[in-house]
C-alpha positions in Angstrom: -19.5 -1.3 16.7 -20.0 -4.1 14.2 -23.6 -6.1 14.5 -24.4 -9.2 13.0 -27.9 -9.6 11.6 -29.6 -12.8 10.3 -26.1 -14.9 11.1 -24.8 -14.2 8.0 -25.3 -10.4 7.2 -22.4 -8.0 9.1 -23.9 -4.2 10.0 -21.4 -1.3 10.1 -21.2 2.1 10.0 -19.5 3.8 7.4 -16.9 4.7 9.4 -16.2 1.2 10.6 -16.1 -0.2 6.8 -13.8 2.5 5.7 -11.5 1.6 7.6 -8.6 -1.0 7.0 -5.2 -2.8 8.0 -2.6 -2.6 5.5 -1.1 -5.9 4.6 2.4 -7.0 3.6 1.0 -6.3 0.4 1.2 -2.6 0.8 4.7 -3.1 2.2 5.7 -4.7 -0.4 4.7 -2.4 -2.8 6.4 0.3 -1.2 9.8 -1.5 -1.0 9.8 -2.2 -4.7 8.7 1.0 -6.0 11.1 2.6 -3.8 14.1 0.1 -5.0 13.0 1.1 -8.6 12.8 4.7 -8.1 16.2 4.7 -6.4 17.8 1.9 -9.4 16.1 4.4 -12.1 17.7 7.6 -9.9 21.4 6.0 -10.3 21.0 5.0 -14.0 20.4 8.6 -14.5 22.8 10.1 -12.5 25.8 7.3 -14.2 24.4 8.6 -17.8 24.1 12.2 -17.5 26.5 13.3 -14.8 29.4 10.6 -14.8 32.7 12.7 -15.2 
């Protein structure tokens, strides 16, 4: 568990320091990259495989 020393310094173990919570920016990045991948694949399909 994190402890506070001298009112300004927080001391954590290495495992605690590495932990993080994915915020909305991670979800937005995932949504945008998935949307771009679908769009690129759709363009490739229309260009090469449309009969």
